[in-house]
Every structure is written in structure tokens, then in C-alpha cells.
All heavy atoms as an XYZ file, in Angstrom:
843
protein
N      48.245     61.363    170.197
C      49.185     61.988    169.323
C      49.159     61.394    167.927
O      49.207     62.114    166.973
C      50.577     61.867    169.886
C      50.631     62.529    171.202
S      52.170     63.097    171.676
C      51.806     63.014    173.389
N      49.076     60.111    167.833
C      49.009     59.456    166.547
C      47.578     58.969    166.350
O      47.305     57.796    166.311
C      49.992     58.297    166.464
C      51.384     58.662    166.880
C      52.072     57.881    167.766
C      51.999     59.791    166.373
C      53.348     58.203    168.148
C      53.275     60.119    166.750
C      53.959     59.328    167.650
N      46.656     59.916    166.231
C      45.226     59.607    166.170
C      44.886     58.644    165.039
O      43.990     57.835    165.164
C      44.415     60.886    165.986
C      44.603     61.870    167.080
N      44.117     61.666    168.337
C      45.250     63.047    167.103
C      44.441     62.681    169.096
N      45.143     63.545    168.377
N      45.584     58.731    163.931
C      45.313     57.904    162.763
C      45.466     56.428    163.065
O      44.794     55.613    162.480
C      46.225     58.301    161.610
C      47.665     58.325    161.979
C      48.348     59.369    162.510
C      48.600     57.257    161.890
N      49.651     59.021    162.751
C      49.828     57.728    162.376
C      48.513     55.945    161.436
C      50.964     56.934    162.426
C      49.650     55.169    161.493
C      50.847     55.674    161.977
N      46.329     56.080    164.006
C      46.541     54.668    164.294
C      45.394     54.042    165.069
O      45.095     52.875    164.885
C      47.841     54.469    165.066
C      49.076     54.504    164.201
C      50.321     54.484    165.058
C      49.099     53.359    163.238
N      44.768     54.827    165.945
C      43.675     54.254    166.728
C      42.526     53.819    165.823
O      41.854     52.839    166.105
C      43.200     55.232    167.794
O      42.694     56.394    167.195
N      42.317     54.522    164.707
C      41.270     54.138    163.770
C      41.749     53.029    162.839
O      40.995     52.140    162.480
C      40.838     55.346    162.959
C      40.115     56.373    163.792
C      39.701     57.551    162.962
C      39.032     58.581    163.850
N      38.670     59.785    163.125
N      43.006     53.095    162.442
C      43.529     52.162    161.463
C      43.807     50.788    162.056
O      43.586     49.772    161.422
C      44.813     52.729    160.858
C      45.304     52.053    159.607
C      44.311     52.266    158.476
C      46.652     52.603    159.220
N      44.266     50.750    163.264
C      44.653     49.483    163.873
C      43.577     48.955    164.805
O      43.801     48.702    165.977
C      45.970     49.658    164.642
C      47.178     50.026    163.797
C      48.392     50.236    164.683
C      47.470     48.959    162.777
N      42.392     48.776    164.290
C      41.299     48.274    165.120
C      41.333     46.765    165.266
O      40.784     46.223    166.206
C      39.940     48.694    164.534
O      39.856     48.233    163.196
C      39.769     50.195    164.601
N      42.009     46.079    164.352
C      42.135     44.632    164.439
C      43.373     44.295    165.259
O      44.330     45.053    165.291
C      42.251     44.032    163.047
C      41.007     44.246    162.216
C      41.165     43.659    160.851
C      39.923     43.951    160.019
N      40.069     43.482    158.661
N      43.380     43.153    165.949
C      44.533     42.793    166.773
C      45.811     42.689    165.946
O      45.810     42.220    164.822
C      44.155     41.428    167.347
C      42.687     41.307    167.179
C      42.313     42.166    166.011
N      46.896     43.141    166.550
C      48.223     43.058    165.952
C      49.091     42.277    166.917
O      49.026     42.474    168.124
C      48.817     44.466    165.732
C      50.236     44.387    165.224
C      47.948     45.259    164.783
N      49.909     41.365    166.400
C      50.780     40.599    167.273
C      51.764     41.528    167.967
O      52.320     42.429    167.353
C      51.535     39.538    166.480
C      50.614     38.551    165.834
N      49.875     37.646    166.562
C      50.282     38.356    164.541
C      49.143     36.925    165.739
N      49.372     37.330    164.496
N      51.999     41.313    169.250
C      52.857     42.189    170.041
C      54.274     42.249    169.505
O      54.952     43.257    169.649
C      52.867     41.728    171.498
N      54.743     41.182    168.869
C      56.103     41.207    168.352
C      56.216     42.022    167.063
O      57.304     42.397    166.659
C      56.633     39.793    168.128
C      55.764     38.987    167.172
O      54.630     39.406    166.884
O      56.232     37.927    166.731
N      55.094     42.348    166.415
C      55.121     43.149    165.193
C      55.038     44.632    165.534
O      55.834     45.426    165.071
C      53.961     42.751    164.257
C      53.930     43.657    163.051
C      54.086     41.294    163.857
N      54.058     45.012    166.344
C      53.888     46.415    166.726
C      52.996     46.492    167.949
O      52.097     45.681    168.117
C      53.266     47.203    165.586
N      53.244     47.470    168.807
C      52.373     47.626    169.980
C      50.998     48.118    169.560
O      50.854     48.798    168.558
C      53.098     48.690    170.813
C      53.949     49.421    169.842
C      54.306     48.452    168.754
N      49.990     47.749    170.318
C      48.631     48.209    170.057
C      48.483     49.651    170.531
O      49.161     50.092    171.441
C      47.647     47.334    170.817
C      47.682     45.912    170.377
C      46.457     45.529    169.597
O      45.518     46.279    169.540
N      46.480     44.374    169.002
N      47.607     50.369    169.896
C      47.335     51.751    170.273
C      45.911     51.843    170.794
O      44.984     51.494    170.090
C      47.480     52.675    169.076
S      49.140     52.771    168.470
N      45.756     52.296    171.995
C      44.445     52.519    172.565
C      44.393     53.927    173.122
O      45.384     54.469    173.567
C      44.142     51.508    173.682
C      44.057     50.107    173.171
C      45.122     49.236    173.307
C      42.917     49.659    172.534
C      45.050     47.946    172.833
C      42.833     48.377    172.056
C      43.901     47.515    172.201
N      43.228     54.510    173.082
C      43.064     55.890    173.504
C      42.074     55.938    174.663
O      40.957     55.470    174.549
C      42.537     56.682    172.323
C      42.507     58.119    172.557
C      42.259     58.797    171.213
N      42.531     60.171    171.353
C      43.738     60.705    171.315
N      44.770     59.970    171.096
N      43.900     61.972    171.488
N      42.495     56.491    175.772
C      41.630     56.680    176.929
C      41.095     58.111    176.864
O      41.800     59.060    177.172
C      42.417     56.446    178.215
C      41.567     56.599    179.459
O      40.346     56.801    179.327
O      42.131     56.526    180.560
N      39.856     58.252    176.417
C      39.302     59.581    176.186
C      39.294     60.451    177.443
O      39.513     61.639    177.366
C      37.893     59.468    175.621
C      37.888     58.912    174.230
C      36.482     58.950    173.670
N      36.451     58.362    172.358
C      36.603     59.033    171.242
N      36.799     60.318    171.281
N      36.566     58.424    170.072
N      39.040     59.866    178.583
C      38.976     60.668    179.797
C      40.324     61.298    180.113
O      40.405     62.463    180.446
C      38.494     59.815    180.966
C      37.053     59.399    180.831
C      36.613     58.494    181.947
O      37.325     58.419    182.967
O      35.558     57.873    181.810
N      41.404     60.523    180.029
C      42.709     61.075    180.342
C      43.167     62.052    179.271
O      43.852     63.020    179.562
C      43.751     59.970    180.516
O      43.960     59.310    179.290
N      42.782     61.850    178.011
C      43.165     62.768    176.943
C      42.505     64.131    177.122
O      43.108     65.156    176.850
C      42.775     62.212    175.580
C      43.724     61.119    175.131
O      44.801     60.999    175.733
O      43.373     60.403    174.187
N      41.264     64.135    177.564
C      40.566     65.398    177.749
C      41.264     66.251    178.806
O      41.306     67.456    178.694
C      39.105     65.150    178.145
C      38.281     64.492    177.057
C      38.219     65.313    175.773
O      38.143     66.554    175.850
O      38.281     64.705    174.693
N      41.843     65.611    179.824
C      42.528     66.348    180.868
C      43.828     66.963    180.369
O      44.273     67.980    180.886
C      42.844     65.432    182.057
C      41.581     64.922    182.733
O      40.539     65.581    182.600
O      41.656     63.867    183.379
N      44.453     66.365    179.364
C      45.746     66.821    178.883
C      45.636     67.823    177.736
O      46.635     68.398    177.338
C      46.571     65.623    178.422
C      46.893     64.673    179.535
C      47.594     63.433    179.024
O      47.997     63.375    177.872
N      47.732     62.452    179.878
N      44.470     68.064    177.208
C      44.312     68.949    176.066
C      44.217     70.403    176.484
O      43.622     70.744    177.490
C      43.062     68.587    175.283
C      43.218     67.295    174.571
C      42.087     67.039    173.672
N      42.331     65.785    172.991
C      41.543     65.283    172.095
N      40.459     65.909    171.756
N      41.839     64.157    171.521
N      44.822     71.247    175.670
C      44.709     72.683    175.825
C      44.283     73.218    174.462
O      45.110     73.375    173.565
C      46.047     73.273    176.264
C      45.999     74.781    176.420
O      44.929     75.378    176.190
O      47.039     75.369    176.754
N      42.997     73.476    174.282
C      42.462     73.825    172.970
C      43.023     75.135    172.433
O      42.959     75.390    171.233
C      40.916     73.860    172.973
C      40.347     72.472    173.223
C      40.397     74.858    173.974
N      43.606     75.973    173.272
C      44.159     77.248    172.832
C      45.673     77.203    172.642
O      46.282     78.197    172.300
C      43.800     78.347    173.833
C      42.320     78.547    173.940
C      41.640     78.161    175.074
C      41.592     79.108    172.888
C      40.268     78.331    175.176
C      40.235     79.273    172.979
C      39.566     78.884    174.122
N      46.254     76.044    172.828
C      47.704     75.914    172.703
C      48.124     76.035    171.238
O      47.490     75.481    170.350
C      48.146     74.558    173.243
C      49.612     74.293    173.086
C      49.930     72.881    173.479
N      51.164     72.871    174.231
C      51.645     71.827    174.847
N      50.981     70.706    174.846
N      52.769     71.895    175.496
N      49.217     76.753    171.022
C      49.840     76.818    169.706
C      51.326     76.611    169.911
O      51.965     77.350    170.657
C      49.577     78.159    169.021
C      50.231     78.265    167.676
C      49.725     77.570    166.593
C      51.363     79.036    167.504
C      50.328     77.654    165.345
C      51.972     79.124    166.268
C      51.456     78.435    165.185
N      51.873     75.599    169.278
C      53.285     75.252    169.440
C      53.973     75.348    168.083
O      53.979     74.385    167.313
C      53.418     73.856    170.028
N      54.536     76.506    167.744
C      55.136     76.685    166.425
C      56.294     75.732    166.143
O      56.567     75.410    164.989
C      55.599     78.143    166.417
C      55.621     78.572    167.823
C      54.649     77.699    168.558
N      56.943     75.239    167.176
C      58.060     74.308    166.981
C      57.599     72.979    166.377
O      58.398     72.228    165.817
C      58.834     74.076    168.285
C      58.051     73.381    169.369
C      57.225     74.309    170.258
O      57.052     75.494    169.924
O      56.742     73.827    171.301
N      56.303     72.689    166.466
C      55.787     71.460    165.862
C      55.900     71.481    164.332
O      55.958     70.434    163.701
C      54.336     71.214    166.274
C      54.125     70.709    167.694
C      52.643     70.590    168.002
C      54.828     69.390    167.920
N      55.971     72.666    163.739
C      56.157     72.733    162.289
C      57.553     72.250    161.890
O      57.731     71.620    160.849
C      55.882     74.145    161.773
C      54.430     74.522    161.877
C      54.001     75.410    162.842
C      53.490     73.959    161.029
C      52.667     75.748    162.947
C      52.144     74.284    161.128
C      51.733     75.188    162.090
N      58.538     72.531    162.723
C      59.881     72.003    162.479
C      59.904     70.491    162.681
O      60.522     69.759    161.905
C      60.891     72.676    163.402
C      62.309     72.252    163.137
C      63.310     73.000    163.988
O      63.020     74.114    164.453
O      64.404     72.451    164.177
N      59.205     70.018    163.712
C      59.098     68.577    163.944
C      58.415     67.921    162.749
O      58.844     66.868    162.282
C      58.326     68.294    165.256
C      58.029     66.812    165.408
C      59.094     68.816    166.462
N      57.382     68.553    162.234
C      56.670     68.041    161.052
C      57.628     67.891    159.878
O      57.631     66.872    159.187
C      55.536     69.002    160.699
C      54.794     68.645    159.441
C      53.797     69.771    159.073
N      53.146     69.484    157.824
C      53.612     69.836    156.633
N      54.750     70.493    156.535
N      52.951     69.544    155.545
N      58.451     68.893    159.647
C      59.423     68.846    158.556
C      60.402     67.696    158.742
O      60.732     66.975    157.793
C      60.177     70.187    158.462
O      59.230     71.234    158.250
C      61.185     70.185    157.333
N      60.857     67.496    159.976
C      61.771     66.385    160.279
C      61.102     65.032    160.031
O      61.730     64.110    159.512
C      62.264     66.470    161.716
C      63.136     67.695    161.973
O      63.649     68.285    160.994
O      63.301     68.062    163.154
N      59.837     64.913    160.412
C      59.107     63.656    160.208
C      58.945     63.375    158.717
O      59.162     62.245    158.265
C      57.731     63.686    160.923
C      56.856     62.526    160.486
C      57.926     63.667    162.437
N      58.604     64.392    157.934
C      58.460     64.214    156.493
C      59.784     63.773    155.879
O      59.820     62.865    155.033
C      57.932     65.502    155.826
C      56.481     65.745    156.248
C      58.058     65.431    154.309
C      55.930     67.102    155.844
N      60.884     64.382    156.309
C      62.204     64.001    155.793
C      62.536     62.560    156.162
O      63.027     61.788    155.324
C      63.268     64.950    156.335
N      62.249     62.180    157.387
C      62.538     60.810    157.829
C      61.663     59.795    157.108
O      62.117     58.708    156.745
C      62.359     60.695    159.344
C      62.840     59.407    159.933
C      64.347     59.192    159.826
O      65.101     60.180    159.850
O      64.762     58.018    159.715
N      60.400     60.138    156.881
C      59.525     59.257    156.114
C      60.091     59.041    154.713
O      60.106     57.912    154.214
C      58.107     59.846    156.030
C      57.249     59.760    157.283
C      56.015     60.649    157.148
C      56.849     58.333    157.579
N      60.560     60.106    154.097
C      61.138     60.001    152.762
C      62.388     59.142    152.736
O      62.593     58.333    151.823
N      63.239     59.293    153.760
C      64.462     58.493    153.844
C      64.168     57.006    154.006
O      64.951     56.162    153.591
C      65.332     58.971    155.001
C      66.015     60.291    154.745
C      66.850     60.750    155.925
O      67.205     59.908    156.787
O      67.141     61.953    155.992
N      63.033     56.696    154.610
C      62.665     55.299    154.839
C      61.739     54.741    153.759
O      61.173     53.667    153.912
C      62.014     55.149    156.211
C      62.891     55.676    157.320
C      63.081     54.718    158.414
N      63.841     55.324    159.502
C      63.693     55.003    160.756
N      62.818     54.088    161.103
N      64.431     55.580    161.683
N      61.585     55.500    152.675
C      60.839     54.982    151.525
C      59.353     55.273    151.512
O      58.622     54.726    150.691
N      58.872     56.138    152.387
C      57.455     56.506    152.407
C      57.290     57.835    151.688
O      57.844     58.845    152.097
C      56.923     56.614    153.844
C      56.942     55.318    154.581
C      57.895     55.071    155.546
C      56.015     54.330    154.303
C      57.926     53.868    156.232
C      56.030     53.123    154.975
C      56.989     52.899    155.950
N      56.540     57.819    150.594
C      56.372     59.006    149.767
C      55.017     59.648    149.991
O      53.990     58.964    150.105
C      56.515     58.634    148.286
C      57.888     58.073    147.977
O      58.879     58.646    148.459
O      57.951     57.056    147.258
N      55.026     60.991    149.999
C      53.808     61.773    150.151
C      52.869     61.463    148.997
O      53.285     61.348    147.840
C      54.173     63.257    150.192
C      53.014     64.183    150.290
C      52.025     64.172    151.222
C      52.734     65.278    149.420
N      51.134     65.187    151.001
C      51.561     65.892    149.888
C      53.354     65.795    148.305
C      50.988     66.995    149.286
C      52.782     66.904    147.701
C      51.620     67.488    148.189
N      51.625     61.304    149.282
C      50.529     60.980    148.363
C      50.571     59.556    147.826
O      49.604     59.107    147.234
C      50.441     61.980    147.198
C      50.133     63.418    147.602
C      50.072     64.307    146.352
C      48.841     63.522    148.379
N      51.654     58.841    148.032
C      51.682     57.416    147.685
C      51.422     56.568    148.918
O      50.634     55.634    148.877
C      53.027     57.023    147.089
O      53.233     57.679    145.865
N      52.091     56.909    150.022
C      51.971     56.135    151.261
C      51.162     56.852    152.336
O      50.615     56.215    153.224
C      53.356     55.805    151.815
C      54.153     54.939    150.901
N      55.119     55.433    150.067
C      54.098     53.612    150.681
C      55.651     54.440    149.375
N      55.043     53.323    149.717
N      51.112     58.169    152.291
C      50.352     58.960    153.270
C      49.919     60.254    152.594
O      50.481     60.659    151.577
C      51.174     59.244    154.528
C      52.400     60.108    154.282
C      52.342     61.475    154.456
C      53.607     59.549    153.867
C      53.447     62.266    154.217
C      54.723     60.333    153.630
C      54.635     61.697    153.809
O      55.733     62.477    153.569
N      48.904     60.908    153.164
C      48.408     62.131    152.536
C      48.899     63.406    153.217
O      48.987     64.442    152.571
C      46.879     62.136    152.487
O      46.342     62.120    153.788
N      49.205     63.339    154.513
C      49.628     64.553    155.217
C      50.316     64.205    156.528
O      50.088     63.137    157.101
C      48.427     65.447    155.496
N      51.126     65.134    156.985
C      51.700     65.080    158.331
C      51.299     66.398    158.986
O      51.669     67.468    158.506
C      53.239     64.928    158.304
C      53.801     64.970    159.710
C      53.642     63.637    157.604
N      50.511     66.300    160.028
C      49.957     67.497    160.660
C      50.397     67.631    162.110
O      50.416     66.644    162.851
C      48.427     67.440    160.648
C      47.854     67.436    159.250
O      48.471     68.054    158.356
O      46.790     66.827    159.052
N      50.710     68.857    162.531
C      50.943     69.102    163.960
C      49.606     69.121    164.694
O      48.609     69.598    164.162
C      51.619     70.467    163.995
C      51.280     71.116    162.705
C      50.953     70.036    161.727
N      49.599     68.563    165.878
C      48.405     68.593    166.731
C      48.783     69.409    167.955
O      49.430     68.921    168.874
C      47.961     67.181    167.121
C      47.751     66.347    165.878
C      46.706     67.234    167.971
C      47.447     64.916    166.157
N      48.402     70.663    167.928
C      48.856     71.601    168.943
C      48.272     71.319    170.316
O      48.978     71.423    171.316
C      48.530     73.034    168.503
C      49.223     73.425    167.248
N      50.531     73.842    167.219
C      48.800     73.437    165.960
C      50.895     74.116    165.979
N      49.850     73.862    165.185
N      46.990     70.953    170.387
C      46.345     70.819    171.695
C      46.923     69.685    172.536
O      46.936     69.772    173.757
C      44.829     70.703    171.577
C      44.372     69.491    170.793
O      45.195     68.890    170.075
O      43.185     69.154    170.894
N      47.410     68.633    171.902
C      48.022     67.539    172.669
C      49.527     67.464    172.455
O      50.176     66.552    172.944
C      47.408     66.178    172.273
O      47.572     65.981    170.874
C      45.950     66.111    172.668
N      50.079     68.435    171.704
C      51.505     68.521    171.395
C      51.994     67.227    170.774
O      52.718     66.441    171.368
C      52.335     68.863    172.636
C      53.711     69.372    172.269
C      53.882     70.703    171.910
C      54.803     68.533    172.250
C      55.122     71.171    171.550
C      56.052     69.004    171.889
C      56.200     70.315    171.538
O      57.442     70.775    171.171
N      51.551     67.025    169.530
C      51.933     65.803    168.836
C      51.929     65.979    167.334
O      51.717     67.068    166.820
N      52.187     64.883    166.657
C      52.224     64.835    165.205
C      51.281     63.725    164.745
O      51.244     62.660    165.348
C      53.659     64.544    164.704
C      54.582     65.719    165.011
C      53.683     64.211    163.231
C      54.291     66.980    164.225
N      50.554     63.991    163.664
C      49.626     63.007    163.111
C      49.978     62.765    161.648
O      50.110     63.709    160.871
C      48.204     63.541    163.223
C      47.158     62.635    162.670
C      45.759     63.190    162.890
O      45.584     64.413    162.919
O      44.844     62.376    163.020
N      50.156     61.504    161.286
C      50.363     61.133    159.888
C      49.019     60.617    159.380
O      48.491     59.635    159.904
C      51.469     60.070    159.730
C      51.652     59.707    158.267
C      52.780     60.567    160.326
N      48.477     61.283    158.375
C      47.118     60.994    157.904
C      47.132     60.277    156.558
O      48.087     60.375    155.797
C      46.345     62.295    157.728
S      46.320     63.346    159.174
N      46.046     59.593    156.269
C      45.812     59.028    154.958
C      46.687     57.853    154.593
O      47.040     57.680    153.434
N      47.008     57.018    155.571
C      47.804     55.822    155.294
C      46.831     54.727    154.870
O      45.932     54.364    155.610
C      48.599     55.386    156.534
C      49.498     56.514    157.002
C      49.406     54.131    156.234
C      50.138     56.266    158.347
N      47.026     54.186    153.671
C      46.093     53.205    153.128
C      46.444     51.770    153.489
O      45.558     50.929    153.607
C      46.015     53.329    151.602
C      45.535     54.670    151.157
N      44.221     55.066    151.264
C      46.197     55.723    150.636
C      44.094     56.287    150.819
N      45.278     56.724    150.435
N      47.701     51.492    153.657
C      48.157     50.124    153.879
C      48.449     49.885    155.359
O      49.165     50.661    155.992
C      49.419     49.862    153.040
C      49.868     48.422    153.128
O      49.135     47.552    152.617
O      50.937     48.181    153.717
N      47.897     48.823    155.903
C      48.072     48.505    157.325
C      49.544     48.291    157.680
O      50.015     48.764    158.714
C      47.252     47.262    157.666
C      47.339     46.860    159.119
C      46.510     45.589    159.352
N      46.698     45.088    160.681
C      46.055     45.519    161.746
N      45.170     46.472    161.633
N      46.292     45.002    162.930
N      50.286     47.597    156.832
C      51.708     47.364    157.108
C      52.488     48.671    157.128
O      53.394     48.845    157.938
C      52.306     46.402    156.083
C      51.733     44.998    156.193
O      51.276     44.623    157.301
O      51.745     44.277    155.175
N      52.138     49.588    156.234
C      52.779     50.907    156.249
C      52.468     51.639    157.546
O      53.334     52.299    158.123
C      52.309     51.755    155.059
C      52.871     51.284    153.738
O      53.826     50.468    153.737
O      52.361     51.739    152.692
N      51.227     51.527    158.015
C      50.834     52.189    159.260
C      51.638     51.660    160.438
O      52.103     52.428    161.283
C      49.339     52.005    159.518
N      51.827     50.361    160.490
C      52.606     49.756    161.577
C      54.056     50.228    161.500
O      54.668     50.585    162.509
C      52.504     48.213    161.528
C      53.470     47.574    162.494
C      51.077     47.776    161.827
N      54.612     50.265    160.285
C      55.999     50.717    160.110
C      56.154     52.194    160.470
O      57.130     52.587    161.113
C      56.449     50.464    158.678
N      55.186     53.013    160.084
C      55.240     54.442    160.405
C      55.084     54.657    161.900
O      55.740     55.521    162.487
C      54.197     55.224    159.580
C      54.627     55.233    158.110
C      54.020     56.632    160.099
C      53.593     55.797    157.153
N      54.246     53.866    162.544
C      54.126     53.968    164.000
C      55.473     53.654    164.656
O      55.889     54.349    165.574
C      53.071     53.017    164.551
C      52.992     53.099    166.068
C      52.155     51.990    166.681
O      51.873     50.989    166.032
N      51.784     52.169    167.913
N      56.144     52.627    164.171
C      57.462     52.293    164.709
C      58.457     53.411    164.495
O      59.245     53.738    165.400
N      58.428     54.027    163.330
C      59.313     55.149    163.035
C      59.052     56.310    163.991
O      59.977     56.880    164.555
C      59.100     55.587    161.589
C      59.906     56.756    161.073
C      60.187     56.577    159.593
C      59.200     58.059    161.308
N      57.777     56.656    164.186
C      57.432     57.768    165.076
C      57.787     57.463    166.527
O      58.254     58.333    167.263
C      55.949     58.110    164.938
C      55.535     58.681    163.584
C      54.023     58.799    163.498
C      56.202     60.010    163.325
N      57.573     56.225    166.922
C      57.929     55.835    168.291
C      59.436     55.897    168.491
O      59.915     56.264    169.556
C      57.394     54.419    168.584
O      55.984     54.406    168.352
C      57.654     54.019    170.022
N      60.174     55.543    167.455
C      61.633     55.629    167.507
C      62.102     57.087    167.570
O      62.999     57.429    168.336
C      62.201     54.961    166.264
C      63.700     54.974    166.161
C      64.162     54.355    164.844
O      63.595     53.328    164.427
O      65.081     54.934    164.247
N      61.477     57.945    166.778
C      61.846     59.354    166.766
C      61.465     60.079    168.043
O      62.173     60.979    168.479
C      61.184     60.064    165.576
C      61.675     59.708    164.189
C      60.812     60.416    163.129
C      63.133     60.084    164.023
N      60.347     59.690    168.634
C      59.811     60.384    169.814
C      59.496     59.379    170.921
O      58.337     59.110    171.207
C      58.545     61.158    169.432
C      58.726     62.050    168.233
C      58.201     61.679    167.012
C      59.450     63.212    168.329
C      58.381     62.483    165.895
C      59.642     64.032    167.219
C      59.099     63.663    166.003
N      60.512     58.816    171.556
C      60.266     57.769    172.552
C      59.487     58.251    173.780
O      58.846     57.446    174.437
C      61.679     57.319    172.937
C      62.579     58.413    172.532
C      61.937     59.108    171.390
N      59.493     59.547    174.050
C      58.769     60.063    175.209
C      57.306     60.347    174.901
O      56.520     60.592    175.814
C      59.432     61.328    175.726
C      60.809     61.082    176.278
O      61.102     59.915    176.656
O      61.619     62.017    176.318
N      56.923     60.345    173.636
C      55.544     60.612    173.258
C      54.762     59.323    173.285
O      55.274     58.263    172.977
C      55.479     61.226    171.873
C      55.980     62.630    171.806
C      56.620     63.320    172.794
C      55.910     63.516    170.695
N      56.944     64.567    172.351
C      56.519     64.717    171.071
C      55.381     63.394    169.416
C      56.604     65.803    170.221
C      55.485     64.478    168.574
C      56.082     65.669    168.967
N      53.498     59.403    173.650
C      52.634     58.226    173.756
C      51.705     58.152    172.544
O      50.943     59.081    172.290
C      51.801     58.350    175.036
C      50.831     57.217    175.247
C      50.004     57.415    176.503
N      49.184     58.613    176.477
C      47.987     58.708    175.907
N      47.466     57.674    175.297
N      47.297     59.823    175.948
N      51.786     57.049    171.789
C      50.817     56.893    170.683
C      49.403     56.803    171.245
O      49.201     56.258    172.322
C      51.209     55.570    170.026
C      52.478     55.145    170.640
C      52.668     55.920    171.895
N      48.444     57.325    170.524
C      47.104     57.247    171.058
C      46.006     57.481    170.135
O      45.835     57.747    169.097
């Protein structure tokens, strides 16, 4: 769901700062539906953008896009340049969506 973190957080992070994100490709392939379209994810996207703004993360300064990922029913925050911002945004998303698994 948070594909950007698996690429960004390749170096070890202390467990007390943020949980590590690992992606099991085999299990992800089983959960994907390439033809799925979830229009409600656009509303979730809007909520995430608003929450990012409230917490001091500005579009094009801290991230480049927030995209719905329909096939795995998730949200992706793209273009985060700073590692600390990525960790903070992961925490925000985990807080907003406790039932969703970062990956």
C-alpha cells in the first residue's frame, strides 16, 4: 500500500523511531485485483492530502503526489525526498489507517 516506503527505507531504522516496511511479493500477488476500481479511494486521497497539510507537509515541497492504488486498495505518497519526512508520513498513514498494512 505504501510502495514508496519500501524503496525509500532500505537502510535500517531503529524500531523505536518507525517500523520497517518489507514487501512479500508472493503474498501481494495473491491479493491484487488488476481490474479493481475503488472510487472511494479518491475521497481517502483528499483526506490524506488535508491531513498532510495540517501536519506541515506541503505538496511539491515535501511530496510530489498522493495516489490511490486500486488493485491493492491503498494510498501511495510519492516523491518524498527527506528520509525523516518519509518516516513521519508513514506514521501519519499508519495512524489514519491502522487496519492497512504498509508494504
